[in-house]
C-alpha positions in Angstrom: 77.4 -12.1 108.8 74.9 -10.6 106.1 71.7 -10.3 105.4 71.4 -14.0 103.9 72.0 -15.0 107.9 70.1 -12.7 109.7 67.1 -13.6 107.5 67.3 -17.5 108.2 67.6 -16.3 112.0 64.1 -14.3 111.5 63.0 -17.1 109.9 64.3 -19.8 112.8 62.3 -16.7 115.2 59.2 -17.0 113.9 58.5 -21.1 113.5 60.8 -22.5 117.0 62.6 -25.2 114.5 65.4 -25.1 112.3 62.8 -27.5 110.0 60.1 -24.9 110.3 63.1 -22.6 108.6 64.4 -24.2 106.1 60.4 -25.0 105.2 59.8 -21.2 105.3 62.9 -19.9 103.2 63.0 -23.1 100.8 66.0 -24.5 101.9 67.9 -27.0 103.7 68.1 -28.2 107.5 71.3 -28.7 107.4 72.0 -24.8 105.2 69.7 -23.0 108.5 71.9 -25.2 111.1 75.4 -23.8 109.1 73.8 -20.3 108.9 73.0 -19.9 112.4 75.8 -21.3 113.6 77.9 -19.3 112.1 76.6 -16.2 112.9 76.4 -17.1 117.1 80.0 -17.5 115.7 80.4 -14.0 114.2 78.5 -12.7 116.9 79.9 -14.4 119.9 77.8 -16.0 121.7 74.9 -18.1 121.3 70.9 -17.2 120.1 69.2 -20.5 120.8 69.8 -23.4 123.2 68.7 -27.1 121.5 66.0 -28.7 123.4 64.0 -31.5 122.8 64.0 -30.9 118.6 63.4 -26.8 118.7 65.5 -24.5 118.7 65.0 -21.7 122.8 66.0 -18.3 121.7 68.3 -16.9 124.5 67.7 -13.2 125.9 69.9 -11.4 123.6 68.2 -13.6 120.0 65.2 -11.6 121.1 66.8 -8.6 122.0 68.2 -9.1 118.7 64.4 -10.4 116.9 63.0 -6.6 117.1 66.6 -5.6 114.5 66.4 -8.1 111.9 62.3 -7.6 111.6 62.8 -4.0 110.4 66.0 -5.2 108.1 63.7 -7.6 106.6 60.5 -4.6 106.5 63.7 -2.7 104.4 64.7 -5.4 102.4 61.1 -6.2 101.4 61.2 -2.7 100.4 64.5 -2.7 97.9 63.6 -5.8 97.0 60.0 -3.7 95.5 61.6 -2.1 94.3 64.8 -3.5 92.2 61.8 -5.3 90.4 60.3 -2.1 89.5 63.4 -0.6 88.0 64.5 -4.4 86.9 61.1 -3.4 85.1 61.1 0.0 83.8 58.6 1.2 85.3 58.0 4.6 87.7 60.2 4.7 90.4 59.8 5.2 94.8 58.4 8.3 95.9 60.3 9.0 99.2 57.6 11.3 101.5 58.2 12.8 104.6 55.8 14.2 106.5 55.3 15.2 110.0 53.1 14.2 112.6 50.0 17.2 111.8 49.7 15.6 108.0 50.5 12.0 109.0 47.0 11.1 110.1 44.3 12.8 107.7 46.2 15.2 105.0 48.8 12.3 103.5 46.5 9.1 103.6 44.2 11.1 101.3 46.3 12.3 99.5 47.7 8.7 98.6 44.6 7.7 98.2 43.9 10.2 95.8 48.0 10.2 93.9 47.0 5.9 93.3 44.1 6.3 91.4 45.9 8.1 88.7 49.0 6.9 89.3 49.7 2.4 89.7 53.7 1.9 89.0 55.2 4.1 91.9 55.9 2.7 95.3 55.2 5.4 97.5 57.9 5.9 101.0 56.4 7.4 103.6 58.3 8.9 107.2 56.8 10.7 110.0 58.7 12.6 112.0 59.5 16.1 113.1 60.3 19.6 111.2 63.9 19.5 111.6 64.5 16.2 110.4 62.3 16.1 106.9 64.6 19.6 106.4 67.5 17.3 107.1 66.7 14.1 105.5 66.4 16.3 102.3 69.7 18.1 103.0 71.9 15.4 103.5 71.5 13.0 101.5 70.3 15.1 98.5 66.9 13.9 98.5 66.5 11.7 95.7 63.2 11.2 94.8 62.0 12.6 98.2 59.6 15.4 98.7 58.6 16.8 102.6 55.9 18.5 103.6 56.0 21.1 106.4 55.0 23.9 108.2 57.8 26.7 106.2 61.4 26.2 105.2 63.3 28.6 107.5 67.2 28.6 106.5 68.1 26.0 104.7 70.6 26.2 101.7 69.8 23.8 98.7 66.1 23.1 99.5 63.4 25.0 97.8 59.6 25.2 98.8 56.6 25.0 96.6 53.2 26.6 98.7 50.8 24.4 99.5 49.0 27.2 102.1 48.8 28.2 105.3 48.0 27.0 108.9 46.2 29.2 111.7 47.3 29.1 115.4 44.0 28.1 117.3 43.6 27.5 121.2 41.9 24.2 122.4 40.5 24.8 125.5 38.3 22.0 127.5 34.4 22.7 127.1 34.0 22.9 130.8 36.6 26.8 131.4 35.1 29.4 131.4 37.8 30.6 129.0 35.2 28.1 126.7 33.5 30.3 126.5 35.3 33.3 124.4 35.3 34.4 120.4 39.1 34.7 120.4 41.6 34.4 123.4 44.7 36.6 123.4 48.2 34.6 125.3 47.3 36.3 128.7 44.2 34.8 128.9 45.8 32.1 129.6 47.5 32.9 132.7 46.4 30.8 135.1 45.1 27.4 133.5 47.4 24.1 132.8 48.4 24.6 129.4 50.0 21.2 127.4 53.3 22.9 125.9 55.0 21.2 122.4 58.1 21.5 120.8 60.6 24.1 121.5 62.2 24.0 117.6 59.2 23.3 115.7 57.5 25.8 113.3 54.6 26.2 116.3 56.8 25.8 118.6 58.8 28.8 118.1 55.1 30.6 116.5 53.9 30.2 119.9 57.4 30.7 122.0 57.3 34.1 119.8 53.9 35.2 121.4 54.4 34.3 124.7 57.1 36.2 124.5 55.8 39.5 123.4 53.6 38.9 126.1 56.1 39.4 129.1 53.8 36.2 130.2 54.6 33.4 131.7 53.0 30.2 130.9 52.0 27.1 132.9 53.6 24.3 131.0 52.3 20.7 133.1 52.7 18.7 129.7 55.4 19.5 126.7 54.0 17.0 123.7 56.0 16.8 120.9 53.1 15.0 119.2 50.6 17.7 118.4 47.7 14.6 117.8 48.7 13.8 121.9 48.5 17.5 123.0 44.7 17.1 121.8 44.0 14.3 123.7 45.5 15.6 126.7 43.1 18.9 125.9 39.9 16.5 125.7 41.9 14.8 129.5 41.0 18.2 131.1 44.8 18.2 131.4 45.4 21.9 130.1 45.1 23.9 127.2 46.9 24.0 123.9 47.7 26.5 121.1 47.8 23.7 118.1 47.7 24.6 114.1 44.9 24.9 112.7 45.6 21.4 110.6 45.7 19.4 113.9 42.8 20.8 115.2 40.5 19.8 112.3 41.5 16.7 112.7 41.2 16.3 116.4 37.3 17.3 115.6 36.8 14.3 113.9 38.4 12.0 115.9 39.2 12.9 119.0 36.1 13.0 121.4 35.5 17.3 120.2 32.5 18.2 122.3 35.1 18.1 125.7 37.0 20.9 124.3 36.9 24.5 122.1 39.0 25.0 119.5 39.8 29.4 119.4 41.0 31.8 117.7 44.0 33.0 119.2 45.2 36.9 118.4 48.2 38.0 116.9 49.2 34.6 116.0 51.1 35.0 112.1 49.5 31.9 110.4 51.9 29.1 109.6 52.5 28.2 105.7 52.6 25.1 105.0 54.6 24.1 102.1 56.0 21.2 100.2 59.9 21.1 100.3 62.3 19.1 98.4 66.1 19.2 96.9 67.8 21.4 94.6 69.6 18.6 93.1 67.3 16.1 92.6 64.3 18.6 91.0 60.6 17.1 91.5 59.6 14.4 88.8 56.3 14.7 87.6 54.8 12.0 90.0 56.1 14.2 92.6 54.1 17.3 91.4 51.1 15.4 91.1 51.6 14.6 94.4 52.3 18.0 95.8 49.3 19.2 93.3 46.6 16.4 95.5 47.7 17.4 98.6 47.1 20.9 97.7 43.8 20.0 96.9 43.0 17.7 100.3 45.0 20.9 102.3 42.2 23.9 100.3 38.6 20.8 101.3 39.6 21.7 104.9 39.1 25.0 103.9 42.2 27.5 105.8 
């Protein structure tokens, strides 16, 4: 099978007929029919039932169409990038970010970046800390930039300081704890707690605090996304130990009157950094993006 056959298959799924797909792609109807038959032959099963002039997708076709759509999106990005390279314009910038930065900081940074740079295609992915670092290390990181809470031990990766994020507690507003000016870890004993992903920098720091306090907390839900954890606090499910970036965003976007944000005693601030591969030093566009991201971060007031 090839990408053209997949493109034709996806067009048939969208239009429902070989004629419609041919019109959409600017080819002949027999070419569509031939491509579908060749694809079915390569796969070893039917993708459509022919009935009353229309192509009725099989269950297998519906399953494959989701992946076909993603392939088409990738091809669109590929073609745009190739066109830019052909015109000798500034290249692709790939940015990977944890969810905590993706809701507010990264969109603000992209908006600021695009005001000064018009000819750079930005590709943003939201992944967890380990995926950001391993992606830069394994791919060589060409035209790639990551943002992270810290770096850890990663050979071949460099970092640029952005700022620091504090450890805070989000507590339902109707809890007695909500009247406190600061919280120690042991003050959460007896209350339900929303846990976070243990292998993230935030999770590691929270685990350190719990270990040093020698306490057992009642973890009722473990959320891999910090905004999800904040939303669970808003629902009254429990308290959550989160980073101040997420807390700042949650106060704007979640029903903040239903929870309070309280500093946590003994917490070590998390270093916010831009991360890149030593094999591919940051180009001018990437350095500009880092500067704009830092400005956006500083406006948060941490």
